[in-house]
TORKOL-4160 file (C-alpha; in steps of 0.2 Angstrom, whole numbers, padded with zeros to 4 digits, m for minus):
482
<pt num="1" X="m0092" Y="m0116" Z="0438"/>
<pt num="2" X="m0077" Y="m0119" Z="0447"/>
<pt num="3" X="m0062" Y="m0107" Z="0442"/>
<pt num="4" X="m0046" Y="m0114" Z="0435"/>
<pt num="5" X="m0032" Y="m0116" Z="0447"/>
<pt num="6" X="m0017" Y="m0105" Z="0446"/>
<pt num="7" X="m0006" Y="m0120" Z="0442"/>
<pt num="8" X="m0017" Y="m0124" Z="0427"/>
<pt num="9" X="m0016" Y="m0107" Z="0420"/>
<pt num="10" X="0003" Y="m0106" Z="0422"/>
<pt num="11" X="0005" Y="m0123" Z="0413"/>
<pt num="12" X="m0007" Y="m0118" Z="0399"/>
<pt num="13" X="0002" Y="m0102" Z="0396"/>
<pt num="14" X="0019" Y="m0111" Z="0396"/>
<pt num="15" X="0013" Y="m0124" Z="0384"/>
<pt num="16" X="0007" Y="m0110" Z="0372"/>
<pt num="17" X="0024" Y="m0101" Z="0373"/>
<pt num="18" X="0033" Y="m0117" Z="0369"/>
<pt num="19" X="0022" Y="m0121" Z="0354"/>
<pt num="20" X="0025" Y="m0103" Z="0347"/>
<pt num="21" X="0044" Y="m0104" Z="0350"/>
<pt num="22" X="0044" Y="m0121" Z="0342"/>
<pt num="23" X="0035" Y="m0114" Z="0326"/>
<pt num="24" X="0047" Y="m0099" Z="0325"/>
<pt num="25" X="0062" Y="m0110" Z="0327"/>
<pt num="26" X="0057" Y="m0121" Z="0312"/>
<pt num="27" X="0051" Y="m0106" Z="0302"/>
<pt num="28" X="0067" Y="m0095" Z="0305"/>
<pt num="29" X="0079" Y="m0110" Z="0304"/>
<pt num="30" X="0071" Y="m0117" Z="0288"/>
<pt num="31" X="0067" Y="m0133" Z="0296"/>
<pt num="32" X="0052" Y="m0138" Z="0286"/>
<pt num="33" X="0044" Y="m0154" Z="0292"/>
<pt num="34" X="0032" Y="m0154" Z="0278"/>
<pt num="35" X="0035" Y="m0158" Z="0260"/>
<pt num="36" X="0046" Y="m0145" Z="0251"/>
<pt num="37" X="0037" Y="m0134" Z="0239"/>
<pt num="38" X="0043" Y="m0130" Z="0221"/>
<pt num="39" X="0056" Y="m0139" Z="0211"/>
<pt num="40" X="0075" Y="m0141" Z="0213"/>
<pt num="41" X="0089" Y="m0134" Z="0201"/>
<pt num="42" X="0108" Y="m0133" Z="0203"/>
<pt num="43" X="0122" Y="m0122" Z="0197"/>
<pt num="44" X="0140" Y="m0124" Z="0197"/>
<pt num="45" X="0152" Y="m0109" Z="0200"/>
<pt num="46" X="0171" Y="m0108" Z="0201"/>
<pt num="47" X="0168" Y="m0096" Z="0216"/>
<pt num="48" X="0153" Y="m0092" Z="0227"/>
<pt num="49" X="0161" Y="m0079" Z="0238"/>
<pt num="50" X="0148" Y="m0070" Z="0248"/>
<pt num="51" X="0134" Y="m0082" Z="0243"/>
<pt num="52" X="0127" Y="m0091" Z="0258"/>
<pt num="53" X="0113" Y="m0104" Z="0261"/>
<pt num="54" X="0095" Y="m0096" Z="0262"/>
<pt num="55" X="0101" Y="m0083" Z="0250"/>
<pt num="56" X="0086" Y="m0077" Z="0239"/>
<pt num="57" X="0085" Y="m0082" Z="0221"/>
<pt num="58" X="0078" Y="m0067" Z="0210"/>
<pt num="59" X="0071" Y="m0066" Z="0193"/>
<pt num="60" X="0069" Y="m0048" Z="0186"/>
<pt num="61" X="0072" Y="m0042" Z="0204"/>
<pt num="62" X="0058" Y="m0052" Z="0211"/>
<pt num="63" X="0060" Y="m0066" Z="0224"/>
<pt num="64" X="0058" Y="m0083" Z="0215"/>
<pt num="65" X="0067" Y="m0096" Z="0226"/>
<pt num="66" X="0080" Y="m0099" Z="0239"/>
<pt num="67" X="0098" Y="m0106" Z="0240"/>
<pt num="68" X="0096" Y="m0123" Z="0249"/>
<pt num="69" X="0114" Y="m0127" Z="0251"/>
<pt num="70" X="0131" Y="m0125" Z="0244"/>
<pt num="71" X="0144" Y="m0139" Z="0242"/>
<pt num="72" X="0159" Y="m0145" Z="0232"/>
<pt num="73" X="0158" Y="m0155" Z="0216"/>
<pt num="74" X="0174" Y="m0159" Z="0208"/>
<pt num="75" X="0183" Y="m0143" Z="0213"/>
<pt num="76" X="0168" Y="m0132" Z="0209"/>
<pt num="77" X="0155" Y="m0125" Z="0220"/>
<pt num="78" X="0138" Y="m0133" Z="0217"/>
<pt num="79" X="0123" Y="m0121" Z="0222"/>
<pt num="80" X="0107" Y="m0131" Z="0225"/>
<pt num="81" X="0092" Y="m0120" Z="0222"/>
<pt num="82" X="0073" Y="m0122" Z="0227"/>
<pt num="83" X="0062" Y="m0113" Z="0214"/>
<pt num="84" X="0045" Y="m0107" Z="0219"/>
<pt num="85" X="0030" Y="m0116" Z="0211"/>
<pt num="86" X="0023" Y="m0108" Z="0195"/>
<pt num="87" X="0040" Y="m0101" Z="0190"/>
<pt num="88" X="0045" Y="m0106" Z="0172"/>
<pt num="89" X="0064" Y="m0107" Z="0168"/>
<pt num="90" X="0070" Y="m0113" Z="0152"/>
<pt num="91" X="0086" Y="m0123" Z="0146"/>
<pt num="92" X="0095" Y="m0108" Z="0139"/>
<pt num="93" X="0093" Y="m0098" Z="0156"/>
<pt num="94" X="0108" Y="m0089" Z="0163"/>
<pt num="95" X="0113" Y="m0088" Z="0181"/>
<pt num="96" X="0125" Y="m0075" Z="0189"/>
<pt num="97" X="0129" Y="m0069" Z="0207"/>
<pt num="98" X="0125" Y="m0050" Z="0210"/>
<pt num="99" X="0126" Y="m0037" Z="0223"/>
<pt num="100" X="0112" Y="m0027" Z="0230"/>
<pt num="101" X="0114" Y="m0011" Z="0240"/>
<pt num="102" X="0129" Y="m0002" Z="0246"/>
<pt num="103" X="0133" Y="m0015" Z="0259"/>
<pt num="104" X="0136" Y="m0028" Z="0245"/>
<pt num="105" X="0123" Y="m0041" Z="0250"/>
<pt num="106" X="0124" Y="m0055" Z="0237"/>
<pt num="107" X="0109" Y="m0064" Z="0228"/>
<pt num="108" X="0108" Y="m0076" Z="0214"/>
<pt num="109" X="0100" Y="m0068" Z="0198"/>
<pt num="110" X="0092" Y="m0079" Z="0184"/>
<pt num="111" X="0087" Y="m0074" Z="0167"/>
<pt num="112" X="0074" Y="m0087" Z="0162"/>
<pt num="113" X="0078" Y="m0089" Z="0144"/>
<pt num="114" X="0066" Y="m0092" Z="0129"/>
<pt num="115" X="0052" Y="m0104" Z="0128"/>
<pt num="116" X="0059" Y="m0112" Z="0111"/>
<pt num="117" X="0073" Y="m0120" Z="0121"/>
<pt num="118" X="0061" Y="m0130" Z="0132"/>
<pt num="119" X="0058" Y="m0130" Z="0151"/>
<pt num="120" X="0070" Y="m0136" Z="0165"/>
<pt num="121" X="0063" Y="m0150" Z="0175"/>
<pt num="122" X="0066" Y="m0155" Z="0193"/>
<pt num="123" X="0085" Y="m0159" Z="0196"/>
<pt num="124" X="0091" Y="m0151" Z="0180"/>
<pt num="125" X="0106" Y="m0139" Z="0180"/>
<pt num="126" X="0108" Y="m0121" Z="0173"/>
<pt num="127" X="0123" Y="m0122" Z="0162"/>
<pt num="128" X="0125" Y="m0104" Z="0156"/>
<pt num="129" X="0133" Y="m0095" Z="0170"/>
<pt num="130" X="0142" Y="m0078" Z="0173"/>
<pt num="131" X="0157" Y="m0080" Z="0185"/>
<pt num="132" X="0160" Y="m0066" Z="0197"/>
<pt num="133" X="0176" Y="m0056" Z="0197"/>
<pt num="134" X="0188" Y="m0060" Z="0211"/>
<pt num="135" X="0193" Y="m0044" Z="0221"/>
<pt num="136" X="0210" Y="m0051" Z="0224"/>
<pt num="137" X="0213" Y="m0054" Z="0205"/>
<pt num="138" X="0207" Y="m0036" Z="0202"/>
<pt num="139" X="0219" Y="m0029" Z="0214"/>
<pt num="140" X="0233" Y="m0039" Z="0207"/>
<pt num="141" X="0229" Y="m0033" Z="0189"/>
<pt num="142" X="0228" Y="m0015" Z="0195"/>
<pt num="143" X="0245" Y="m0016" Z="0204"/>
<pt num="144" X="0252" Y="m0023" Z="0187"/>
<pt num="145" X="0244" Y="m0009" Z="0177"/>
<pt num="146" X="0251" Y="0004" Z="0190"/>
<pt num="147" X="0269" Y="m0003" Z="0189"/>
<pt num="148" X="0268" Y="m0003" Z="0170"/>
<pt num="149" X="0262" Y="0015" Z="0170"/>
<pt num="150" X="0276" Y="0020" Z="0182"/>
<pt num="151" X="0289" Y="0012" Z="0170"/>
<pt num="152" X="0282" Y="0021" Z="0155"/>
<pt num="153" X="0282" Y="0038" Z="0165"/>
<pt num="154" X="0301" Y="0035" Z="0170"/>
<pt num="155" X="0305" Y="0031" Z="0152"/>
<pt num="156" X="0297" Y="0047" Z="0145"/>
<pt num="157" X="0306" Y="0057" Z="0159"/>
<pt num="158" X="0323" Y="0049" Z="0153"/>
<pt num="159" X="0319" Y="0054" Z="0135"/>
<pt num="160" X="0311" Y="0071" Z="0138"/>
<pt num="161" X="0322" Y="0076" Z="0152"/>
<pt num="162" X="0336" Y="0083" Z="0141"/>
<pt num="163" X="0335" Y="0102" Z="0137"/>
<pt num="164" X="0340" Y="0099" Z="0119"/>
<pt num="165" X="0326" Y="0086" Z="0117"/>
<pt num="166" X="0313" Y="0098" Z="0125"/>
<pt num="167" X="0319" Y="0112" Z="0113"/>
<pt num="168" X="0317" Y="0100" Z="0098"/>
<pt num="169" X="0300" Y="0095" Z="0103"/>
<pt num="170" X="0295" Y="0113" Z="0106"/>
<pt num="171" X="0301" Y="0117" Z="0088"/>
<pt num="172" X="0292" Y="0102" Z="0081"/>
<pt num="173" X="0276" Y="0107" Z="0089"/>
<pt num="174" X="0277" Y="0125" Z="0083"/>
<pt num="175" X="0281" Y="0118" Z="0065"/>
<pt num="176" X="0266" Y="0107" Z="0066"/>
<pt num="177" X="0255" Y="0121" Z="0071"/>
<pt num="178" X="0261" Y="0132" Z="0057"/>
<pt num="179" X="0259" Y="0118" Z="0044"/>
<pt num="180" X="0241" Y="0115" Z="0051"/>
<pt num="181" X="0237" Y="0134" Z="0049"/>
<pt num="182" X="0244" Y="0134" Z="0031"/>
<pt num="183" X="0234" Y="0119" Z="0026"/>
<pt num="184" X="0219" Y="0126" Z="0034"/>
<pt num="185" X="0221" Y="0142" Z="0024"/>
<pt num="186" X="0224" Y="0133" Z="0008"/>
<pt num="187" X="0209" Y="0121" Z="0010"/>
<pt num="188" X="0198" Y="0136" Z="0014"/>
<pt num="189" X="0204" Y="0146" Z="m0001"/>
<pt num="190" X="0203" Y="0132" Z="m0013"/>
<pt num="191" X="0187" Y="0124" Z="m0005"/>
<pt num="192" X="0176" Y="0128" Z="m0020"/>
<pt num="193" X="0189" Y="0122" Z="m0033"/>
<pt num="194" X="0192" Y="0106" Z="m0024"/>
<pt num="195" X="0173" Y="0103" Z="m0023"/>
<pt num="196" X="0172" Y="0107" Z="m0042"/>
<pt num="197" X="0187" Y="0095" Z="m0046"/>
<pt num="198" X="0179" Y="0081" Z="m0035"/>
<pt num="199" X="0162" Y="0084" Z="m0044"/>
<pt num="200" X="0170" Y="0083" Z="m0061"/>
<pt num="201" X="0179" Y="0067" Z="m0056"/>
<pt num="202" X="0162" Y="0059" Z="m0050"/>
<pt num="203" X="0154" Y="0065" Z="m0066"/>
<pt num="204" X="0168" Y="0058" Z="m0077"/>
<pt num="205" X="0167" Y="0041" Z="m0067"/>
<pt num="206" X="0148" Y="0040" Z="m0069"/>
<pt num="207" X="0149" Y="0044" Z="m0087"/>
<pt num="208" X="0163" Y="0031" Z="m0090"/>
<pt num="209" X="0153" Y="0018" Z="m0080"/>
<pt num="210" X="0138" Y="0022" Z="m0090"/>
<pt num="211" X="0148" Y="0021" Z="m0107"/>
<pt num="212" X="0155" Y="0004" Z="m0102"/>
<pt num="213" X="0139" Y="m0003" Z="m0097"/>
<pt num="214" X="0130" Y="0003" Z="m0113"/>
<pt num="215" X="0144" Y="m0003" Z="m0124"/>
<pt num="216" X="0149" Y="m0019" Z="m0115"/>
<pt num="217" X="0145" Y="m0031" Z="m0129"/>
<pt num="218" X="0152" Y="m0020" Z="m0143"/>
<pt num="219" X="0168" Y="m0018" Z="m0132"/>
<pt num="220" X="0169" Y="m0036" Z="m0130"/>
<pt num="221" X="0166" Y="m0039" Z="m0148"/>
<pt num="222" X="0180" Y="m0026" Z="m0153"/>
<pt num="223" X="0192" Y="m0034" Z="m0141"/>
<pt num="224" X="0189" Y="m0051" Z="m0149"/>
<pt num="225" X="0190" Y="m0044" Z="m0166"/>
<pt num="226" X="0207" Y="m0036" Z="m0162"/>
<pt num="227" X="0213" Y="m0053" Z="m0155"/>
<pt num="228" X="0208" Y="m0061" Z="m0171"/>
<pt num="229" X="0216" Y="m0047" Z="m0182"/>
<pt num="230" X="0232" Y="m0049" Z="m0172"/>
<pt num="231" X="0232" Y="m0068" Z="m0174"/>
<pt num="232" X="0229" Y="m0065" Z="m0193"/>
<pt num="233" X="0242" Y="m0052" Z="m0194"/>
<pt num="234" X="0255" Y="m0063" Z="m0185"/>
<pt num="235" X="0252" Y="m0077" Z="m0197"/>
<pt num="236" X="0251" Y="m0067" Z="m0213"/>
<pt num="237" X="0262" Y="m0052" Z="m0208"/>
<pt num="238" X="0277" Y="m0055" Z="m0221"/>
<pt num="239" X="0265" Y="m0057" Z="m0236"/>
<pt num="240" X="0254" Y="m0042" Z="m0230"/>
<pt num="241" X="0270" Y="m0031" Z="m0229"/>
<pt num="242" X="0276" Y="m0036" Z="m0246"/>
<pt num="243" X="0258" Y="m0032" Z="m0253"/>
<pt num="244" X="0258" Y="m0015" Z="m0245"/>
<pt num="245" X="0275" Y="m0011" Z="m0252"/>
<pt num="246" X="0269" Y="m0015" Z="m0269"/>
<pt num="247" X="0254" Y="m0005" Z="m0267"/>
<pt num="248" X="0264" Y="0010" Z="m0261"/>
<pt num="249" X="0275" Y="0009" Z="m0276"/>
<pt num="250" X="0260" Y="0008" Z="m0288"/>
<pt num="251" X="0252" Y="0023" Z="m0280"/>
<pt num="252" X="0268" Y="0033" Z="m0281"/>
<pt num="253" X="0270" Y="0029" Z="m0299"/>
<pt num="254" X="0252" Y="0034" Z="m0303"/>
<pt num="255" X="0254" Y="0050" Z="m0294"/>
<pt num="256" X="0269" Y="0055" Z="m0303"/>
<pt num="257" X="0260" Y="0050" Z="m0320"/>
<pt num="258" X="0245" Y="0061" Z="m0316"/>
<pt num="259" X="0254" Y="0076" Z="m0307"/>
<pt num="260" X="0249" Y="0089" Z="m0320"/>
<pt num="261" X="0231" Y="0084" Z="m0320"/>
<pt num="262" X="0230" Y="0084" Z="m0301"/>
<pt num="263" X="0238" Y="0102" Z="m0301"/>
<pt num="264" X="0226" Y="0108" Z="m0314"/>
<pt num="265" X="0211" Y="0101" Z="m0304"/>
<pt num="266" X="0218" Y="0110" Z="m0288"/>
<pt num="267" X="0219" Y="0126" Z="m0298"/>
<pt num="268" X="0201" Y="0124" Z="m0304"/>
<pt num="269" X="0195" Y="0122" Z="m0287"/>
<pt num="270" X="0205" Y="0136" Z="m0280"/>
<pt num="271" X="0197" Y="0148" Z="m0294"/>
<pt num="272" X="0180" Y="0141" Z="m0290"/>
<pt num="273" X="0182" Y="0145" Z="m0272"/>
<pt num="274" X="0188" Y="0163" Z="m0276"/>
<pt num="275" X="0172" Y="0166" Z="m0287"/>
<pt num="276" X="0161" Y="0159" Z="m0273"/>
<pt num="277" X="0169" Y="0171" Z="m0261"/>
<pt num="278" X="0167" Y="0186" Z="m0272"/>
<pt num="279" X="0149" Y="0181" Z="m0276"/>
<pt num="280" X="0152" Y="0178" Z="m0294"/>
<pt num="281" X="0143" Y="0165" Z="m0304"/>
<pt num="282" X="0127" Y="0156" Z="m0300"/>
<pt num="283" X="0134" Y="0146" Z="m0285"/>
<pt num="284" X="0142" Y="0162" Z="m0278"/>
<pt num="285" X="0126" Y="0172" Z="m0280"/>
<pt num="286" X="0116" Y="0159" Z="m0271"/>
<pt num="287" X="0129" Y="0158" Z="m0257"/>
<pt num="288" X="0131" Y="0177" Z="m0255"/>
<pt num="289" X="0112" Y="0182" Z="m0258"/>
<pt num="290" X="0103" Y="0184" Z="m0241"/>
<pt num="291" X="0087" Y="0182" Z="m0250"/>
<pt num="292" X="0090" Y="0163" Z="m0251"/>
<pt num="293" X="0093" Y="0162" Z="m0233"/>
<pt num="294" X="0077" Y="0172" Z="m0229"/>
<pt num="295" X="0067" Y="0161" Z="m0241"/>
<pt num="296" X="0073" Y="0145" Z="m0232"/>
<pt num="297" X="0070" Y="0152" Z="m0215"/>
<pt num="298" X="0052" Y="0157" Z="m0220"/>
<pt num="299" X="0049" Y="0140" Z="m0228"/>
<pt num="300" X="0055" Y="0131" Z="m0212"/>
<pt num="301" X="0044" Y="0142" Z="m0201"/>
<pt num="302" X="0029" Y="0138" Z="m0212"/>
<pt num="303" X="0033" Y="0120" Z="m0211"/>
<pt num="304" X="0035" Y="0121" Z="m0192"/>
<pt num="305" X="0018" Y="0129" Z="m0190"/>
<pt num="306" X="0010" Y="0117" Z="m0202"/>
<pt num="307" X="0017" Y="0102" Z="m0192"/>
<pt num="308" X="0012" Y="0110" Z="m0176"/>
<pt num="309" X="m0006" Y="0112" Z="m0182"/>
<pt num="310" X="m0006" Y="0094" Z="m0188"/>
<pt num="311" X="0000" Y="0088" Z="m0171"/>
<pt num="312" X="m0014" Y="0098" Z="m0162"/>
<pt num="313" X="m0027" Y="0091" Z="m0173"/>
<pt num="314" X="m0039" Y="0079" Z="m0165"/>
<pt num="315" X="m0054" Y="0070" Z="m0172"/>
<pt num="316" X="m0069" Y="0061" Z="m0163"/>
<pt num="317" X="m0082" Y="0049" Z="m0169"/>
<pt num="318" X="m0098" Y="0048" Z="m0158"/>
<pt num="319" X="m0113" Y="0037" Z="m0159"/>
<pt num="320" X="m0127" Y="0038" Z="m0147"/>
<pt num="321" X="m0145" Y="0032" Z="m0145"/>
<pt num="322" X="m0159" Y="0039" Z="m0134"/>
<pt num="323" X="m0176" Y="0033" Z="m0129"/>
<pt num="324" X="m0190" Y="0047" Z="m0128"/>
<pt num="325" X="m0202" Y="0043" Z="m0114"/>
<pt num="326" X="m0216" Y="0055" Z="m0121"/>
<pt num="327" X="m0216" Y="0048" Z="m0138"/>
<pt num="328" X="m0211" Y="0031" Z="m0134"/>
<pt num="329" X="m0199" Y="0031" Z="m0148"/>
<pt num="330" X="m0181" Y="0031" Z="m0151"/>
<pt num="331" X="m0168" Y="0044" Z="m0158"/>
<pt num="332" X="m0150" Y="0040" Z="m0164"/>
<pt num="333" X="m0136" Y="0051" Z="m0170"/>
<pt num="334" X="m0119" Y="0049" Z="m0178"/>
<pt num="335" X="m0107" Y="0064" Z="m0176"/>
<pt num="336" X="m0089" Y="0068" Z="m0182"/>
<pt num="337" X="m0081" Y="0081" Z="m0171"/>
<pt num="338" X="m0065" Y="0090" Z="m0178"/>
<pt num="339" X="m0053" Y="0099" Z="m0166"/>
<pt num="340" X="m0041" Y="0109" Z="m0176"/>
<pt num="341" X="m0035" Y="0118" Z="m0160"/>
<pt num="342" X="m0038" Y="0117" Z="m0141"/>
<pt num="343" X="m0052" Y="0131" Z="m0141"/>
<pt num="344" X="m0063" Y="0128" Z="m0156"/>
<pt num="345" X="m0071" Y="0113" Z="m0165"/>
<pt num="346" X="m0083" Y="0108" Z="m0178"/>
<pt num="347" X="m0097" Y="0095" Z="m0177"/>
<pt num="348" X="m0104" Y="0086" Z="m0193"/>
<pt num="349" X="m0118" Y="0073" Z="m0189"/>
<pt num="350" X="m0133" Y="0064" Z="m0195"/>
<pt num="351" X="m0149" Y="0061" Z="m0184"/>
<pt num="352" X="m0163" Y="0049" Z="m0187"/>
<pt num="353" X="m0179" Y="0045" Z="m0177"/>
<pt num="354" X="m0191" Y="0057" Z="m0168"/>
<pt num="355" X="m0197" Y="0071" Z="m0170"/>
<pt num="356" X="m0208" Y="0064" Z="m0183"/>
<pt num="357" X="m0214" Y="0073" Z="m0199"/>
<pt num="358" X="m0231" Y="0070" Z="m0206"/>
<pt num="359" X="m0234" Y="0067" Z="m0225"/>
<pt num="360" X="m0253" Y="0068" Z="m0229"/>
<pt num="361" X="m0260" Y="0061" Z="m0245"/>
<pt num="362" X="m0278" Y="0060" Z="m0252"/>
<pt num="363" X="m0283" Y="0044" Z="m0262"/>
<pt num="364" X="m0299" Y="0040" Z="m0270"/>
<pt num="365" X="m0305" Y="0022" Z="m0268"/>
<pt num="366" X="m0320" Y="0011" Z="m0271"/>
<pt num="367" X="m0334" Y="0014" Z="m0270"/>
<pt num="368" X="m0332" Y="0028" Z="m0283"/>
<pt num="369" X="m0333" Y="0046" Z="m0278"/>
<pt num="370" X="m0328" Y="0042" Z="m0260"/>
<pt num="371" X="m0312" Y="0051" Z="m0254"/>
<pt num="372" X="m0302" Y="0043" Z="m0240"/>
<pt num="373" X="m0289" Y="0053" Z="m0231"/>
<pt num="374" X="m0274" Y="0044" Z="m0226"/>
<pt num="375" X="m0259" Y="0050" Z="m0216"/>
<pt num="376" X="m0242" Y="0042" Z="m0217"/>
<pt num="377" X="m0229" Y="0045" Z="m0205"/>
<pt num="378" X="m0211" Y="0045" Z="m0211"/>
<pt num="379" X="m0194" Y="0047" Z="m0201"/>
<pt num="380" X="m0183" Y="0059" Z="m0211"/>
<pt num="381" X="m0165" Y="0060" Z="m0209"/>
<pt num="382" X="m0159" Y="0076" Z="m0202"/>
<pt num="383" X="m0141" Y="0084" Z="m0202"/>
<pt num="384" X="m0130" Y="0094" Z="m0190"/>
<pt num="385" X="m0117" Y="0106" Z="m0194"/>
<pt num="386" X="m0111" Y="0116" Z="m0180"/>
<pt num="387" X="m0096" Y="0127" Z="m0174"/>
<pt num="388" X="m0090" Y="0127" Z="m0156"/>
<pt num="389" X="m0079" Y="0139" Z="m0146"/>
<pt num="390" X="m0073" Y="0133" Z="m0129"/>
<pt num="391" X="m0069" Y="0145" Z="m0114"/>
<pt num="392" X="m0061" Y="0135" Z="m0100"/>
<pt num="393" X="m0074" Y="0123" Z="m0094"/>
<pt num="394" X="m0088" Y="0131" Z="m0104"/>
<pt num="395" X="m0092" Y="0131" Z="m0123"/>
<pt num="396" X="m0105" Y="0138" Z="m0135"/>
<pt num="397" X="m0111" Y="0131" Z="m0151"/>
<pt num="398" X="m0121" Y="0138" Z="m0166"/>
<pt num="399" X="m0126" Y="0132" Z="m0183"/>
<pt num="400" X="m0137" Y="0118" Z="m0190"/>
<pt num="401" X="m0147" Y="0108" Z="m0177"/>
<pt num="402" X="m0157" Y="0094" Z="m0186"/>
<pt num="403" X="m0159" Y="0104" Z="m0202"/>
<pt num="404" X="m0163" Y="0121" Z="m0193"/>
<pt num="405" X="m0153" Y="0135" Z="m0186"/>
<pt num="406" X="m0150" Y="0133" Z="m0167"/>
<pt num="407" X="m0139" Y="0138" Z="m0152"/>
<pt num="408" X="m0131" Y="0127" Z="m0139"/>
<pt num="409" X="m0121" Y="0128" Z="m0123"/>
<pt num="410" X="m0110" Y="0115" Z="m0113"/>
<pt num="411" X="m0102" Y="0115" Z="m0096"/>
<pt num="412" X="m0089" Y="0102" Z="m0093"/>
<pt num="413" X="m0084" Y="0095" Z="m0076"/>
<pt num="414" X="m0074" Y="0081" Z="m0068"/>
<pt num="415" X="m0060" Y="0084" Z="m0080"/>
<pt num="416" X="m0071" Y="0082" Z="m0095"/>
<pt num="417" X="m0079" Y="0066" Z="m0090"/>
<pt num="418" X="m0096" Y="0074" Z="m0087"/>
<pt num="419" X="m0105" Y="0088" Z="m0098"/>
<pt num="420" X="m0121" Y="0098" Z="m0095"/>
<pt num="421" X="m0129" Y="0103" Z="m0112"/>
<pt num="422" X="m0143" Y="0115" Z="m0117"/>
<pt num="423" X="m0149" Y="0116" Z="m0135"/>
<pt num="424" X="m0162" Y="0127" Z="m0143"/>
<pt num="425" X="m0167" Y="0125" Z="m0162"/>
<pt num="426" X="m0182" Y="0125" Z="m0174"/>
<pt num="427" X="m0185" Y="0144" Z="m0172"/>
<pt num="428" X="m0197" Y="0143" Z="m0188"/>
<pt num="429" X="m0207" Y="0128" Z="m0180"/>
<pt num="430" X="m0205" Y="0116" Z="m0194"/>
<pt num="431" X="m0208" Y="0101" Z="m0184"/>
<pt num="432" X="m0225" Y="0092" Z="m0184"/>
<pt num="433" X="m0238" Y="0102" Z="m0174"/>
<pt num="434" X="m0224" Y="0113" Z="m0167"/>
<pt num="435" X="m0230" Y="0129" Z="m0158"/>
<pt num="436" X="m0214" Y="0133" Z="m0149"/>
<pt num="437" X="m0195" Y="0131" Z="m0152"/>
<pt num="438" X="m0187" Y="0114" Z="m0148"/>
<pt num="439" X="m0177" Y="0115" Z="m0132"/>
<pt num="440" X="m0167" Y="0101" Z="m0125"/>
<pt num="441" X="m0157" Y="0100" Z="m0109"/>
<pt num="442" X="m0147" Y="0085" Z="m0101"/>
<pt num="443" X="m0131" Y="0078" Z="m0094"/>
<pt num="444" X="m0119" Y="0065" Z="m0100"/>
<pt num="445" X="m0105" Y="0056" Z="m0091"/>
<pt num="446" X="m0092" Y="0044" Z="m0096"/>
<pt num="447" X="m0092" Y="0028" Z="m0086"/>
<pt num="448" X="m0077" Y="0022" Z="m0096"/>
<pt num="449" X="m0065" Y="0029" Z="m0108"/>
<pt num="450" X="m0076" Y="0026" Z="m0123"/>
<pt num="451" X="m0093" Y="0023" Z="m0116"/>
<pt num="452" X="m0105" Y="0036" Z="m0109"/>
<pt num="453" X="m0123" Y="0038" Z="m0103"/>
<pt num="454" X="m0135" Y="0053" Z="m0104"/>
<pt num="455" X="m0152" Y="0058" Z="m0098"/>
<pt num="456" X="m0162" Y="0074" Z="m0098"/>
<pt num="457" X="m0178" Y="0083" Z="m0104"/>
<pt num="458" X="m0183" Y="0085" Z="m0122"/>
<pt num="459" X="m0195" Y="0098" Z="m0130"/>
<pt num="460" X="m0196" Y="0107" Z="m0113"/>
<pt num="461" X="m0206" Y="0122" Z="m0120"/>
<pt num="462" X="m0220" Y="0111" Z="m0128"/>
<pt num="463" X="m0234" Y="0105" Z="m0117"/>
<pt num="464" X="m0239" Y="0092" Z="m0129"/>
<pt num="465" X="m0222" Y="0084" Z="m0133"/>
<pt num="466" X="m0213" Y="0088" Z="m0117"/>
<pt num="467" X="m0204" Y="0073" Z="m0110"/>
<pt num="468" X="m0188" Y="0065" Z="m0104"/>
<pt num="469" X="m0175" Y="0054" Z="m0112"/>
<pt num="470" X="m0162" Y="0042" Z="m0107"/>
<pt num="471" X="m0148" Y="0034" Z="m0118"/>
<pt num="472" X="m0130" Y="0029" Z="m0120"/>
<pt num="473" X="m0117" Y="0030" Z="m0133"/>
<pt num="474" X="m0099" Y="0027" Z="m0138"/>
<pt num="475" X="m0085" Y="0039" Z="m0143"/>
<pt num="476" X="m0069" Y="0035" Z="m0152"/>
<pt num="477" X="m0053" Y="0045" Z="m0154"/>
<pt num="478" X="m0041" Y="0045" Z="m0169"/>
<pt num="479" X="m0029" Y="0036" Z="m0158"/>
<pt num="480" X="m0041" Y="0022" Z="m0156"/>
<pt num="481" X="m0042" Y="0019" Z="m0174"/>
<pt num="482" X="m0023" Y="0020" Z="m0176"/>
């Protein structure tokens, strides 16, 4: 292949360099020949000192656009902005000119606002602006402040320059220091008293406020009554005064007429008081005799003990029914529990249903001479009468268990909602075909305040009648019946 000539190489290189220079010129100079990206906004400032074209627009410190140009619009500087695509600025946005770095480079800062105000569209204006401070105005203000401070200093020097004035000021300062020290000592010594006085004032104020609040209506009624009484007195005043004068004269005449009787009555009361003081007479003996006081005190103590016992007394009525799985029969009981105190109680109850008692009879029927043995089963009513003593969460019971002597124990849990019980009775084996004592163990639990369920094992020592039971019951206190 034929090699390129030197002239062609030089021309190609020059063309490439011109192309690069042209691109850099348009890029650096901002001469975009394509369609501009983003959307346009404008802001009006009274002064844009230090802000130039191509200055960056920043949102939260991040570049978000550029200043396209700055012009005049009715005496104000209009700054036209080109905002990058995708940036959202709202109608309540705020624009301000700020400095960055020590050299004081300016940039336009925008706070985008809130979405509730709506978006700004292409060509809209940002109306909320923060003007920059003019350095010349600041310098003039500082000069005025400095001059005012100088005049104040000169005036103070004129006032305080005199030796007599300085001496008076020194004495005044010393007096103030002494007064402050005296006040400090007085407050320190009387701090507790002052606190007590303030507390008493606060208590009195609170008491008065409470008294007024509680008696607001009676006070209003009293004031109304006083107004009515004043009006009545004003209308009937002369007649009332005349009646009072007549009543006073009649009372004076009656006193004068009965003066001897009144004197005798006073003397009689005086003699009676002397007899009582000396312990003479029936009344005097009653007053002077300490046995009367002792009797009254003992009676009061006995009455207090009686009322306390009545207040501690509690009564419960319980009805429960159980199903016996072994005998496929039911058992029901009704108990009255009396608590004269917190640690002892009495149980009186009635039990019906199993265990069953057999009643055997022999009857002669036709044909003559033939004896037929019949067995009738009857459910007898049985009774409970037990005494219980409680020790914290445990209790023991003994007494009559279904017509026979027995023992029992209870353990309470979950604040007396639950109870584990073990009962043993029928030591004489009076039940039908009984070969062992009757032992029962189970647990009961209150589902609600008056309703409970129970379950356990019955006749645990008997191989023939051993089985389980399940049941439920209700219990009412004396408060429920009230």
